C-alpha positions, 0 to 999 in steps of 0.5 A, spaced: 943 508 316 949 508 311 944 506 306 941 514 307 948 516 303 948 511 298 945 514 293 942 521 291 936 524 294 931 528 291 927 530 297 924 537 296 928 543 299 924 548 302 928 554 298 925 551 292 918 553 294 916 561 290 912 562 296 917 563 301 916 569 306 920 575 303 923 576 310 925 569 311 928 568 304 932 574 305 935 571 312 936 565 309 940 568 303 945 571 308 946 565 311 949 562 305 953 568 303 956 567 310 957 560 309 960 562 302 965 567 305 968 563 311 968 556 308 972 560 301 967 558 297 968 565 293 974 564 292 974 557 289 970 559 284 974 565 282 981 561 282 978 556 277 975 562 273 982 565 273 985 559 270 980 558 264 981 565 262 987 568 258 990 575 256 987 573 249 979 572 251 977 579 251 971 581 254 968 576 258 961 574 260 959 570 266 952 567 267 951 565 274 945 560 274 941 559 281 945 565 283 942 567 289 943 574 293 949 575 288 955 575 293 958 571 288 957 575 282 959 581 287 966 578 289 967 576 282 966 583 279 971 586 285 976 580 282 975 583 275 976 590 277 982 589 281 985 585 275 982 590 269 979 584 266 973 587 262 967 583 265 960 583 266 956 578 270 949 575 269 945 572 275 940 567 274 934 565 279 927 563 278 925 567 285 923 574 283 924 576 290 931 573 290 933 577 284 930 583 287 935 582 293 940 582 288 939 588 284 939 591 291 946 588 294 950 589 287 948 596 286 954 599 286 956 594 281 953 596 274 956 590 270 952 585 275 945 584 272 939 579 274 934 575 271 928 572 274 927 566 270 929 559 270 935 556 268 932 552 263 929 558 259 935 562 259 939 557 256 934 557 250 936 564 249 941 566 244 945 570 248 952 569 248 956 566 254 963 565 255 963 561 262 957 558 266 959 558 273 954 554 279 955 554 286 951 550 290 945 549 285 947 543 281 944 539 287 938 541 286 938 538 279 936 530 278 942 526 274 938 526 267 938 534 268 944 535 269 947 530 264 943 535 259 946 541 263 953 538 263 952 537 255 950 545 254 956 547 258 960 542 253 957 545 247 956 553 247 960 557 252 966 560 249 970 558 254 967 553 259 964 552 266 966 552 273 961 549 278 962 548 286 957 544 290 956 539 296 959 532 297 955 527 300 958 524 307 955 522 314 960 527 316 957 532 312 950 531 314 950 530 321 956 536 321 951 541 318 945 539 323 949 540 329 952 547 325 945 550 323 942 549 329 948 551 334 949 558 329 941 558 331 939 558 323 933 560 320 927 553 319 930 553 312 937 552 314 935 547 319 931 543 314 935 545 307 942 544 310 942 536 311 937 535 306 942 539 301 948 534 303 943 528 301 942 531 294 949 532 294 955 528 290 960 523 291 966 524 286 966 518 282 958 520 281 960 527 278 966 523 273 960 518 270 955 524 269 961 528 266 962 522 262 955 521 260 955 528 257 961 527 254 966 531 257 973 530 258 977 536 258 976 538 266 979 539 272 976 536 279 978 536 286 975 536 294 975 542 297 973 545 304 967 546 307 965 538 304 965 541 297 968 540 290 971 544 285 970 542 278 972 546 271 972 545 264 973 547 257 968 547 253 969 544 246 973 538 248 979 542 247 983 537 252 988 540 257 988 537 263 984 531 266 984 529 273 
């Protein structure tokens, strides 16, 4: 059984299917929102972003790749309003139904917009971005795709990037199996939860991918909820390396 956790899995997740019935998709989005809120996923991301910005940054544009329901962007918008930070937020997701949910979910936050497109198509645009954010998104990508994505993060955003995702371990895998069943999770959650763990990362793997993308200015640490939080500055302006 130990071999199951030795290397990253590339097994497909049901969430990646573009033909998910809308009601099932929306139930799963609410499950993910609950998970993020009660494992402090939103706060992890916001705290990391807050460390990247300074008073001299001016208005900022934060782009969330694989944005899901937009709940993270809503929490970021609340934070920016409270801190009186002039910010706008863009969520990117390839599923039009997901973006439709985001637009309704964030209707009271005009500074949040959603675009239904692939992350590759968005990265090919010339829109100026200050900070890229990914939460529970990077595990969907293969290693070479991640190297290319990290290289983009190193070159193009004005400030940097923040990534939060899953750490791969037997404890996380079996914990996910138990929790999605005890919590009466949807069929998507029961399938994708454990699969997501197998597609997740070990810390050394993340460091290796960052090195291949020639990123040296970053902070990386483990967090509750079987997660890691990674933040970095673009263009190699080194301030810390953990």
